C-alpha positions in Angstrom: 12.2 4.9 -19.6 13.3 1.9 -21.7 10.7 0.4 -24.0 10.7 -3.0 -22.3 10.2 -1.4 -18.9 7.3 0.6 -20.2 5.7 -2.6 -21.5 6.3 -4.3 -18.2 4.8 -1.3 -16.2 1.7 -1.3 -18.5 1.3 -5.1 -18.0 1.5 -4.8 -14.2 -0.9 -1.9 -14.0 -4.1 -2.9 -12.3 -2.8 -6.2 -11.0 -3.4 -7.3 -7.4 0.2 -7.8 -6.3 1.6 -9.6 -3.2 -0.2 -9.8 0.1 0.0 -11.8 3.3 -1.7 -14.9 1.7 0.9 -14.8 -1.1 3.7 -14.6 1.6 2.2 -17.6 3.4 2.0 -19.6 0.1 5.6 -18.7 -0.7 6.8 -19.8 2.8 4.8 -23.1 2.5 6.4 -23.7 -0.9 9.9 -23.3 0.5 9.2 -25.6 3.5 7.8 -28.2 1.2 10.8 -27.9 -1.1 13.1 -28.6 1.8 11.0 -31.6 2.9 10.8 -32.8 -0.7 14.6 -32.6 -1.0 14.9 -35.4 1.5 11.7 -37.4 0.6 11.8 -37.0 -3.2 8.0 -37.5 -3.5 6.1 -37.0 -6.7 2.9 -35.9 -4.8 4.9 -33.3 -2.9 6.4 -32.0 -6.1 3.0 -31.7 -7.7 1.7 -29.9 -4.6 4.7 -27.5 -4.8 4.0 -26.7 -8.5 0.3 -26.2 -7.7 1.1 -23.7 -4.9 3.6 -21.9 -7.2 1.0 -21.5 -9.9 -1.7 -20.4 -7.4 0.6 -17.8 -6.0 1.5 -16.4 -9.4 -2.1 -16.4 -10.4 -3.1 -14.4 -7.3 -0.3 -11.8 -7.8 -1.1 -11.2 -11.5 -4.9 -11.3 -11.1 -7.0 -8.4 -12.0 -10.0 -9.6 -10.0 -9.2 -7.4 -7.1 -12.3 -7.9 -4.9 -12.0 -11.7 -5.0 -8.3 -11.6 -4.1 -9.0 -9.2 -1.3 -11.7 -11.5 0.1 -9.3 -14.5 0.0 -6.7 -12.4 1.8 -9.2 -11.3 4.5 -10.2 -14.9 5.1 -6.5 -15.9 5.4 -5.8 -13.0 7.9 -8.8 -14.2 10.0 -7.5 -17.7 10.0 -4.0 -16.6 10.8 -5.3 -14.5 13.7 -6.9 -17.5 15.2 -3.8 -19.6 14.8 -1.5 -17.0 16.5 -4.2 -15.9 19.0 -4.1 -12.4 17.7 -0.6 -11.7 19.0 1.7 -9.2 17.3 1.4 -7.2 14.1 0.6 -9.1 10.9 1.9 -7.8 7.6 -1.1 -7.1 5.5 0.2 -5.8 2.2 -3.1 -5.3 0.7 -2.8 -4.2 -2.3 -5.2 -2.9 -4.8 -2.0 -2.3 -6.6 1.0 -2.5 -4.2 1.9 -2.7 -0.6 -0.6 -1.3 1.7 -0.6 -0.9 5.5 0.6 -3.0 8.4 -2.3 -4.3 10.4 -2.1 -4.6 14.1 -4.9 -6.8 15.4 -4.3 -5.8 19.0 -7.2 -3.3 19.0 -7.5 -1.2 15.9 -11.1 -2.0 15.2 -10.7 -5.5 13.8 -14.1 -7.1 13.3 -16.3 -4.1 13.9 -16.2 -2.6 10.4 -13.4 -0.2 11.0 -10.0 -0.1 9.3 -7.4 -2.7 9.9 -4.6 -0.2 10.0 -3.5 1.9 13.0 -4.0 5.6 12.6 -1.3 7.3 10.6 0.9 10.0 12.2 0.2 13.5 11.0 2.8 14.7 8.5 3.7 18.3 7.5 2.2 19.2 4.2 4.8 19.5 1.5 4.5 22.6 -0.6 4.3 22.0 -4.4 7.0 23.4 -6.6 6.5 25.0 -10.0 8.9 27.0 -12.2 6.7 30.0 -12.6 4.9 30.0 -9.2 5.7 29.7 -5.5 3.3 28.3 -2.9 2.6 29.7 0.6 0.3 28.6 3.4 -2.3 30.9 4.8 -1.6 31.5 8.5 -5.3 31.6 9.4 -7.0 28.7 7.4 -3.9 26.8 6.3 -4.9 26.8 2.6 -2.1 26.3 0.1 -2.0 29.4 -2.1 -0.2 29.6 -5.4 1.5 32.9 -6.1 3.5 34.2 -9.1 7.2 34.3 -8.6 7.9 38.0 -8.4 10.7 39.0 -6.1 9.9 41.4 -3.3 7.4 41.9 -0.5 3.8 41.4 -1.3 0.4 41.6 0.5 -1.6 38.5 -0.3 -5.4 38.0 0.2 -6.4 34.4 0.9 -9.1 33.3 -1.6 -10.7 31.0 1.0 -10.9 33.1 4.2 -10.0 36.6 2.8 -7.2 37.0 5.4 -4.5 39.5 4.4 -0.8 38.7 5.1 2.6 39.7 4.0 4.8 37.4 1.9 8.4 37.8 0.9 9.5 36.1 -2.3 
């Protein structure tokens, strides 16, 4: 990696990042810029600059709990404005884009997660130069084996199941 990219990555590490409130601030800025193009108002220009600095402050902030609370308040307000219809992008962060929240019945307001349940994915087996990985047919444990060609009998360390492996 280039030295300036490493410095940038180090600087951005632990920052809050964009979320749905930041997106709303950005859209408000753009709308006010278009309006200000026609009105040419000093007050509107100052408001645009204030929103710009507030958005940048939120994105680069390291006070993650405070930014998260602000975003949760915004999401509740937005839900009331839109009457809870449709999915709302909730990039919460704690360092990057998070989940998409759907407020149509995934536990909003009763202490559960905002996000819909994730679909089950197949476990990817790790790769290593000197080892291969197999899954135990009985307990589904991921077992690391030395790369030795041939047919081997393997004993699972978790459930003690014996099975044949061809490498």
